[in-house]
N, CA and C atoms as an extended XYZ file, in Angstrom:
345
Properties=species:S:1:pos:R:3:atomname:S:1:resname:S:1:resid:I:1 pbc="F F F"
N         1.031       -1.424       -0.026 N   GLN     1
C         0.151        0.125       -0.114 CA  GLN     1
C         0.726        1.231       -0.020 C   GLN     1
N         0.852        1.786       -1.141 N   VAL     2
C         1.436        3.331       -1.066 CA  VAL     2
C         0.791        4.425        0.030 C   VAL     2
N         1.615        5.204        0.338 N   GLN     3
C         1.543        5.883        1.319 CA  GLN     3
C         2.340        7.168        1.304 C   GLN     3
N         1.885        8.483        0.999 N   LEU     4
C         2.540        9.624        1.201 CA  LEU     4
C         1.926       10.626        2.405 C   LEU     4
N         3.138       10.880        3.184 N   VAL     5
C         2.508       11.675        4.480 CA  VAL     5
C         3.182       12.934        4.516 C   VAL     5
N         2.284       13.808        4.627 N   GLU     6
C         2.723       15.260        4.514 CA  GLU     6
C         2.659       15.882        6.168 C   GLU     6
N         3.631       16.727        6.638 N   SER     7
C         3.876       17.049        7.805 CA  SER     7
C         4.465       18.547        7.624 C   SER     7
N         4.437       19.128        8.674 N   GLY     8
C         4.986       20.524        9.077 CA  GLY     8
C         3.914       21.840        8.476 C   GLY     8
N         2.898       21.815        7.979 N   GLY     9
C         2.152       22.442        7.850 CA  GLY     9
C         1.692       23.729        9.081 C   GLY     9
N         0.666       24.396        8.779 N   GLY    10
C         0.326       25.489        9.818 CA  GLY    10
C         0.241       26.919        9.594 C   GLY    10
N         0.368       27.613       10.440 N   LEU    11
C         0.023       29.360       10.581 CA  LEU    11
C         1.248       29.680       10.292 C   LEU    11
N         1.344       30.747        9.610 N   VAL    12
C         2.769       31.455        9.695 CA  VAL    12
C         2.418       33.048        9.746 C   VAL    12
N         3.065       34.205        9.657 N   GLN    13
C         2.809       35.304        9.316 CA  GLN    13
C         3.716       35.870        8.144 C   GLN    13
N         3.203       36.518        7.534 N   PRO    14
C         3.815       37.222        6.307 CA  PRO    14
C         5.158       37.227        6.347 C   PRO    14
N         6.261       36.981        5.450 N   GLY    15
C         7.703       36.970        5.825 CA  GLY    15
C         8.490       35.661        6.474 C   GLY    15
N         7.245       35.050        7.323 N   GLY    16
C         8.231       33.773        8.274 CA  GLY    16
C         8.427       32.544        7.283 C   GLY    16
N         8.482       31.708        7.780 N   SER    17
C         9.361       30.608        7.301 CA  SER    17
C         8.698       29.044        7.486 C   SER    17
N         8.618       28.193        6.876 N   LEU    18
C         7.950       26.733        7.179 CA  LEU    18
C         8.781       25.893        6.385 C   LEU    18
N         8.674       24.388        7.045 N   ARG    19
C         9.334       23.625        6.285 CA  ARG    19
C         8.339       22.016        6.571 C   ARG    19
N         7.978       21.997        5.004 N   LEU    20
C         7.211       20.880        4.778 CA  LEU    20
C         7.870       19.432        4.595 C   LEU    20
N         7.575       18.607        5.211 N   SER    21
C         8.070       17.406        4.751 CA  SER    21
C         6.989       16.142        4.260 C   SER    21
N         7.261       15.090        3.362 N   CYS    22
C         6.451       14.387        3.238 CA  CYS    22
C         7.338       12.934        3.060 C   CYS    22
N         6.670       11.836        3.690 N   THR    23
C         7.215       10.673        3.987 CA  THR    23
C         6.311        9.370        2.924 C   THR    23
N         7.410        8.840        2.203 N   ALA    24
C         6.594        7.661        1.629 CA  ALA    24
C         7.000        6.399        1.903 C   ALA    24
N         6.029        5.653        1.764 N   SER    25
C         6.242        4.247        2.022 CA  SER    25
C         5.706        3.485        0.781 C   SER    25
N         5.970        2.092        0.640 N   GLY    26
C         5.099        1.296       -0.508 CA  GLY    26
C         5.895        1.355       -1.774 C   GLY    26
N         6.538        2.327       -1.853 N   ILE    27
C         7.133        2.689       -3.618 CA  ILE    27
C         8.790        2.879       -3.242 C   ILE    27
N         9.302        2.440       -4.457 N   ILE    28
C        10.799        2.613       -4.090 CA  ILE    28
C        11.201        4.048       -4.409 C   ILE    28
N        11.322        4.640       -3.408 N   PHE    29
C        11.679        6.160       -3.070 CA  PHE    29
C        12.680        6.830       -4.243 C   PHE    29
N        13.504        6.258       -4.398 N   GLN    30
C        15.035        7.079       -5.086 CA  GLN    30
C        14.665        6.993       -6.633 C   GLN    30
N        13.443        6.198       -6.871 N   LEU    31
C        13.244        5.893       -8.626 CA  LEU    31
C        12.218        6.937       -8.583 C   LEU    31
N        11.636        7.596       -7.760 N   TYR    32
C        10.287        8.600       -8.319 CA  TYR    32
C        11.092       10.205       -7.995 C   TYR    32
N        10.261       10.686       -9.171 N   THR    33
C        10.315       12.008       -9.230 CA  THR    33
C         9.184       12.528       -8.165 C   THR    33
N         9.570       13.436       -7.079 N   MET    34
C         8.887       14.093       -6.081 CA  MET    34
C         8.477       15.609       -6.381 C   MET    34
N         7.329       15.784       -5.761 N   GLY    35
C         6.732       17.410       -6.138 CA  GLY    35
C         5.805       17.661       -5.222 C   GLY    35
N         6.060       18.961       -5.100 N   TRP    36
C         4.634       19.697       -4.088 CA  TRP    36
C         3.916       20.546       -4.822 C   TRP    36
N         2.766       20.534       -4.870 N   TYR    37
C         1.718       20.909       -5.438 CA  TYR    37
C         0.675       21.990       -4.395 C   TYR    37
N         0.383       23.036       -4.710 N   ARG    38
C        -0.401       23.823       -3.974 CA  ARG    38
C        -2.133       24.251       -4.319 C   ARG    38
N        -3.086       24.184       -3.647 N   GLN    39
C        -4.048       24.367       -3.926 CA  GLN    39
C        -4.921       25.494       -3.180 C   GLN    39
N        -5.200       26.440       -3.765 N   ALA    40
C        -5.864       27.423       -3.371 CA  ALA    40
C        -7.150       27.349       -3.054 C   ALA    40
N        -8.076       28.207       -2.049 N   PRO    41
C        -9.445       27.692       -2.292 CA  PRO    41
C        -9.975       28.300       -3.967 C   PRO    41
N       -11.062       27.555       -4.374 N   GLY    42
C       -11.647       27.979       -5.680 CA  GLY    42
C       -10.305       27.805       -7.016 C   GLY    42
N        -9.431       27.284       -6.402 N   ASN    43
C        -8.470       27.462       -7.727 CA  ASN    43
C        -7.798       25.664       -7.636 C   ASN    43
N        -7.253       25.584       -8.874 N   GLN    44
C        -6.973       24.181       -9.656 CA  GLN    44
C        -5.518       24.237       -8.831 C   GLN    44
N        -5.179       22.471       -8.235 N   ARG    45
C        -3.964       22.432       -7.956 CA  ARG    45
C        -2.608       22.673       -9.118 C   ARG    45
N        -1.597       23.219       -8.142 N   ARG    46
C        -0.826       23.523       -9.399 CA  ARG    46
C         0.535       23.414       -8.647 C   ARG    46
N         1.670       23.275       -9.439 N   SER    47
C         2.991       22.988       -8.879 CA  SER    47
C         3.678       23.860       -8.323 C   SER    47
N         4.562       23.315       -7.403 N   VAL    48
C         5.278       24.513       -6.712 CA  VAL    48
C         6.553       24.263       -6.974 C   VAL    48
N         7.032       23.077       -6.960 N   ALA    49
C         8.512       22.388       -6.891 CA  ALA    49
C         8.526       21.040       -7.483 C   ALA    49
N         9.677       20.829       -8.234 N   ASP    50
C         9.643       19.018       -8.423 CA  ASP    50
C        11.245       18.635       -8.037 C   ASP    50
N        11.680       17.695       -7.699 N   ILE    51
C        12.867       17.135       -7.945 CA  ILE    51
C        13.108       15.449       -8.035 C   ILE    51
N        13.738       15.753       -9.390 N   THR    52
C        13.736       14.170       -9.875 CA  THR    52
C        14.747       13.283       -9.094 C   THR    52
N        15.012       11.899       -9.611 N   ARG    53
C        15.563       11.090       -8.801 CA  ARG    53
C        17.086       11.615       -8.891 C   ARG    53
N        17.533       11.956      -10.036 N   THR    54
C        19.016       12.268       -9.972 CA  THR    54
C        19.247       13.851       -9.052 C   THR    54
N        18.168       14.336       -8.457 N   GLY    55
C        18.461       15.684       -7.867 CA  GLY    55
C        18.169       16.900       -8.596 C   GLY    55
N        17.544       16.861       -9.805 N   TYR    56
C        17.376       18.028      -10.404 CA  TYR    56
C        16.260       18.668      -10.350 C   TYR    56
N        15.982       19.998      -10.153 N   THR    57
C        14.943       20.884       -9.101 CA  THR    57
C        14.488       21.699      -10.414 C   THR    57
N        13.030       21.712      -10.446 N   GLU    58
C        12.368       23.057      -10.888 CA  GLU    58
C        11.171       23.775       -9.952 C   GLU    58
N        10.938       24.730      -10.154 N   TYR    59
C        10.312       25.972       -9.162 CA  TYR    59
C         9.288       26.510      -10.261 C   TYR    59
N         7.893       26.946       -9.425 N   SER    60
C         7.304       27.695      -10.217 CA  SER    60
C         7.990       28.919      -10.146 C   SER    60
N         7.310       29.922      -10.880 N   GLU    61
C         8.059       31.362      -11.071 CA  GLU    61
C         7.663       32.051       -9.640 C   GLU    61
N         6.877       31.904       -9.167 N   SER    62
C         6.387       32.168       -7.593 CA  SER    62
C         7.261       31.732       -6.600 C   SER    62
N         8.092       30.424       -6.713 N   ALA    63
C         8.247       29.971       -5.580 CA  ALA    63
C         9.941       29.725       -5.564 C   ALA    63
N        10.460       30.364       -7.240 N   LYS    64
C        11.980       30.700       -7.516 CA  LYS    64
C        12.504       31.714       -6.269 C   LYS    64
N        13.553       31.396       -5.981 N   GLY    65
C        14.291       32.328       -4.751 CA  GLY    65
C        13.690       32.278       -3.548 C   GLY    65
N        12.781       31.697       -3.152 N   ARG    66
C        12.293       31.683       -1.671 CA  ARG    66
C        11.994       30.125       -1.372 C   ARG    66
N        11.646       29.547       -2.147 N   PHE    67
C        11.701       27.842       -1.761 CA  PHE    67
C        12.470       26.867       -2.251 C   PHE    67
N        12.706       26.064       -1.389 N   THR    68
C        13.867       25.127       -1.885 CA  THR    68
C        13.166       23.630       -1.727 C   THR    68
N        12.979       22.734       -2.481 N   ILE    69
C        12.929       21.260       -2.327 CA  ILE    69
C        14.025       20.434       -2.741 C   ILE    69
N        14.194       19.519       -1.668 N   SER    70
C        14.970       18.830       -1.711 CA  SER    70
C        14.621       17.375       -1.086 C   SER    70
N        15.688       16.454       -1.125 N   ARG    71
C        15.222       14.915       -1.004 CA  ARG    71
C        16.263       14.166        0.046 C   ARG    71
N        15.722       13.299        0.689 N   ASP    72
C        16.703       12.163        1.347 CA  ASP    72
C        16.357       10.699        1.341 C   ASP    72
N        17.026       10.216        0.354 N   ASN    73
C        16.072        9.049       -0.189 CA  ASN    73
C        16.760        8.015        1.092 C   ASN    73
N        17.512        8.133        1.813 N   ALA    74
C        17.445        7.757        3.119 CA  ALA    74
C        16.395        7.283        4.113 C   ALA    74
N        15.792        8.242        4.260 N   LYS    75
C        14.519        8.471        4.766 CA  LYS    75
C        13.308        8.582        3.802 C   LYS    75
N        13.404        8.306        2.821 N   ASN    76
C        12.149        8.054        1.802 CA  ASN    76
C        11.057        9.445        2.498 C   ASN    76
N        12.323       10.578        2.153 N   THR    77
C        11.455       11.928        2.746 CA  THR    77
C        11.825       12.742        1.706 C   THR    77
N        10.773       13.843        1.323 N   VAL    78
C        11.073       15.036        0.144 CA  VAL    78
C        10.706       16.045        1.222 C   VAL    78
N        11.225       17.456        1.401 N   TYR    79
C        11.086       18.461        1.855 CA  TYR    79
C        10.864       19.694        1.226 C   TYR    79
N        10.154       20.815        1.491 N   LEU    80
C        10.120       21.908        1.078 CA  LEU    80
C        10.099       22.975        2.048 C   LEU    80
N        11.419       23.329        1.805 N   GLN    81
C        11.563       24.739        2.624 CA  GLN    81
C        11.087       25.911        2.066 C   GLN    81
N        10.245       26.768        2.949 N   MET    82
C         9.546       27.740        2.382 CA  MET    82
C         9.682       29.362        3.224 C   MET    82
N        10.549       29.618        2.775 N   ASN    83
C        10.784       31.539        3.206 CA  ASN    83
C        10.098       32.674        2.755 C   ASN    83
N        10.307       33.539        3.257 N   SER    84
C         9.507       34.823        2.867 CA  SER    84
C         8.487       34.549        2.317 C   SER    84
N         7.454       33.845        3.313 N   LEU    85
C         5.861       33.643        2.766 CA  LEU    85
C         5.064       34.600        2.637 C   LEU    85
N         4.518       34.683        1.971 N   ARG    86
C         3.121       35.776        1.534 CA  ARG    86
C         2.107       34.978        1.472 C   ARG    86
N         0.837       36.344        1.743 N   PRO    87
C        -0.546       35.422        1.714 CA  PRO    87
C        -1.097       34.487        0.782 C   PRO    87
N        -0.704       34.855       -0.860 N   GLU    88
C        -0.702       34.410       -1.654 CA  GLU    88
C        -0.179       33.015       -1.842 C   GLU    88
N         0.595       32.510       -0.821 N   ASP    89
C         1.210       30.963       -0.607 CA  ASP    89
C         0.068       30.137        0.387 C   ASP    89
N        -0.721       30.847        0.691 N   THR    90
C        -1.472       29.969        1.474 CA  THR    90
C        -2.617       28.919        0.634 C   THR    90
N        -2.699       27.955        1.116 N   GLY    91
C        -3.860       26.657        0.350 CA  GLY    91
C        -3.276       25.463        1.031 C   GLY    91
N        -3.753       24.230        0.456 N   VAL    92
C        -3.213       22.859        0.796 CA  VAL    92
C        -2.347       22.690       -0.021 C   VAL    92
N        -1.172       21.850        0.425 N   TYR    93
C        -0.118       21.557       -0.500 CA  TYR    93
C         0.018       19.999       -0.206 C   TYR    93
N         0.148       19.457       -1.452 N   TYR    94
C         0.039       18.402       -1.748 CA  TYR    94
C         1.352       17.679       -2.035 C   TYR    94
N         1.641       16.354       -1.582 N   CYS    95
C         2.958       15.965       -2.140 CA  CYS    95
C         2.803       14.965       -3.012 C   CYS    95
N         3.305       14.933       -4.347 N   ARG    96
C         3.233       13.828       -5.563 CA  ARG    96
C         4.418       13.165       -5.768 C   ARG    96
N         4.258       11.760       -5.402 N   GLY    97
C         5.552       11.191       -6.194 CA  GLY    97
C         4.889       10.530       -7.617 C   GLY    97
N         6.058       10.728       -8.859 N   TYR    98
C         5.707        9.991      -10.504 CA  TYR    98
C         6.933        9.268      -10.485 C   TYR    98
N         6.511        8.168      -11.253 N   CYS    99
C         7.493        7.174      -11.705 CA  CYS    99
C         6.587        6.232      -13.149 C   CYS    99
N         6.973        6.751      -14.211 N   SER   100
C         6.858        5.700      -15.241 CA  SER   100
C         5.082        5.889      -15.527 C   SER   100
N         4.856        6.687      -15.394 N   GLY   101
C         3.010        6.495      -15.419 CA  GLY   101
C         2.345        6.243      -13.924 C   GLY   101
N         3.109        5.684      -12.978 N   ASP   102
C         2.584        5.649      -11.429 CA  ASP   102
C         2.643        6.834      -10.798 C   ASP   102
N         1.480        7.504      -10.402 N   VAL   103
C         1.356        9.051       -9.601 CA  VAL   103
C         0.812        8.589       -8.689 C   VAL   103
N         1.272        9.075       -7.427 N   ASN   104
C         0.565        9.029       -5.959 CA  ASN   104
C         0.485       10.284       -5.396 C   ASN   104
N        -0.580       10.654       -4.600 N   TRP   105
C        -0.601       11.930       -3.814 CA  TRP   105
C        -0.710       11.632       -2.415 C   TRP   105
N        -0.309       12.647       -1.665 N   GLY   106
C        -0.158       12.705       -0.365 CA  GLY   106
C        -1.799       13.050        0.269 C   GLY   106
N        -2.294       13.280        0.993 N   GLN   107
C        -3.786       13.509        1.845 CA  GLN   107
C        -3.674       15.219        1.561 C   GLN   107
N        -2.477       15.866        1.630 N   GLY   108
C        -2.554       17.478        1.579 CA  GLY   108
C        -2.507       17.808        3.228 C   GLY   108
N        -1.724       19.185        3.373 N   ILE   109
C        -1.653       19.600        4.768 CA  ILE   109
C        -1.725       21.309        4.167 C   ILE   109
N        -2.527       21.989        5.488 N   GLN   110
C        -2.645       23.326        5.123 CA  GLN   110
C        -1.582       24.405        5.573 C   GLN   110
N        -1.716       25.182        5.004 N   VAL   111
C        -0.177       26.283        5.210 CA  VAL   111
C        -1.531       27.532        4.696 C   VAL   111
N        -1.456       28.226        6.014 N   THR   112
C        -1.896       29.546        6.047 CA  THR   112
C        -0.904       30.695        6.420 C   THR   112
N        -0.954       31.713        5.249 N   VAL   113
C         0.159       33.031        5.754 CA  VAL   113
C        -0.917       34.074        5.826 C   VAL   113
N        -0.648       34.444        7.381 N   SER   114
C        -1.514       35.894        7.357 CA  SER   114
C        -0.907       36.157        8.633 C   SER   114
N        -1.330       37.666        8.827 N   SER   115
C        -1.133       38.386       10.207 CA  SER   115
C        -2.273       38.410       11.208 C   SER   115
């Protein structure tokens, strides 16, 4: 059974930081491209950052320079370090794992940026 479990969300003031974690089980983690997606109320789920099995990273325009995605294959975990958070970063953040057509999602975790 595949599970992706996110943690680290919560309420933070504008300009603050959070680190999200996603721990996977039931997959060969080191083969998967891992990513973080955000879904704001009334909007589609959109990619924030991805990291391939070789460590290549891609970011959305809004995430560049503020967010960092990383992975620890020994812990089957992918991270998203979010700095200089803005109110528009608010939403439910989902972890996604992809490999050769196999796509798996976490249950999502709320991040709220508000004063």
